[in-house]
N, C-alpha and C positions, 0 to 999 in steps of 0.2 A: 242807750236804750232807755225807753220810758216804759214803766210798768204801771198799768192802771189796776188799782185794787177793785175787786168786785167779787161777785159770787154767781154761780149758776143755781137758780132756785127751781126745784121741782114743784110746779103747781099742778093742780088737777088738770091733766090734758095737755100740758106743755112744759117746756123748759124755758126759763126766762133768765137772761143775763142782766144783772143789776150792777151798775157802775155808780161811783160817787155816792155811796150810801154810808150811813153812820153805824147802823146796827144790823145784825144778822136777821134775815127774813125766814120765818118758819116755812117748812115745806108743807104741801098738802092743801094750801088755800086755793081758791078759785083763781083763774087767770086774772080776772078783773080785780079781785082783792089784792093779789100780789103786786100788780102794776100800781094800784092806788098807794100801797105802803111804800113802794120805791119812790113814787112822786112826793109823798108826804115827807120823806127824808131829803128831798131835793135831788134825788138820784135820776138816773137815766135807764130806761127799760128797753131791752132788746129782745124780740121774740127769736129764740134760738131754733135753728133748723125747722122752720114751720112746716115744710113739706119734705118728708123723707120716709120712704117706704120702710116699714118695720120699726120705725122710731116715733115719729110725730106726724100728725096731720090735723092742723087746726083750721077751722073754717074762716073764710074771709071776714064775714060779719063779726065773728067773735074777736078777731084780731083788731079790726077797725074800732069796735066799741070799747075795747080795753084801753086804748090810748097809748099804744107803744110809741117809743121815740125813734126806733130803727128796726131794721130787719136783718138778721144774719142770713145773707144769701148764699154764702159759700161756707161749707162745713166739710172738712176733708172726709168725715165718716158718713156723710149722707149718701144714700144709695137709691137709684143709680145716680152717680155724681152729676153728670152733664144735664140730664133731664131735670133733676131737682134744682140745680143751679138756675136754669132758665125759669122754672116755675117760681122760685123764690125771688128772682130778679123782677119778674112780672108783678109779683105781689108788692114789692117795694115801690115800683113805679106807680101802680094803681093807688097806693096809699100816699105817695109823695114823701116817702121816708128815706133817710140815709141808709146806706148798705154797709154791712160789716162782713168780715170773714174770719174764721177761726179754725184751728187744727182739730179741736176736740180730741186731743191726743190721749191715747190710753197706753201707748207703748212709746218709748223714747224716740225711735227713729221717725215717728210721724209728727213730732213737735215742729210747728212752723210750716206744715204742708199747705195750709191755707192761712191767709193773714190779711190784715187791713193796712193800707197805706193812708196815713193821716196827713192832709195838706195843711199843716199847722203853721202858725206864725212864730211859735216858739217851741223849743224842744223840752218842754216840761209838762207836768200833768195837766195844768190849766190850759195850756196851748192845745194839747191833744183832745181834751174834753170839749174845748171850744170848737175845734174842727169837727168832732163827732156831732155835737149839737147842731151845727150849721150844715151838716151834710157834705163837708169837704173830705170825702173818703173815696178810696178806690180799693177794690177787692182783687186779690191775686191768689193763685195756687191751683192745686189739683187734688183729686180724691185719693184715698188710700188704695193700695192694690188689693187684689183678692187674697193673696197670701197674708198680707198684714191684717186683713179683716178676720181671717181664721185665727191668727195669733191673738187678736183681741178677744175673740169668742172663747178661746181656750183658757184664758186667765180667770 
């Protein structure tokens, strides 16, 4: 198993996944500022669950202008899962960006519910990052159930 270090940054209006960074990124900055700081560190910026009712809804132009490197199209906690998956996939296609998936797990049994398959040439961090940067990814998984959603809300 290869583990990529990174963080999910809460920017104003969006969550951003930052991979291959050297320093923690402060929350509360604009989307554009957050992406710029990630890039200044040589990192890789992914817009997390860009379209998800009750969570995030970022405009196409804002995403395009920010200069993201990839789009998280599958997020197990996005609602409604199938509809948002399609909308996020369409966004990635329009932008010509790689696709990622993540479980966004808040309870143990949903870890790995959505995930990214990296078509990497080597099974190390550099190989996985290279696959991510070049778009050699495939997204798999499914959304969390209604009962799991309630358990998350109760915590």
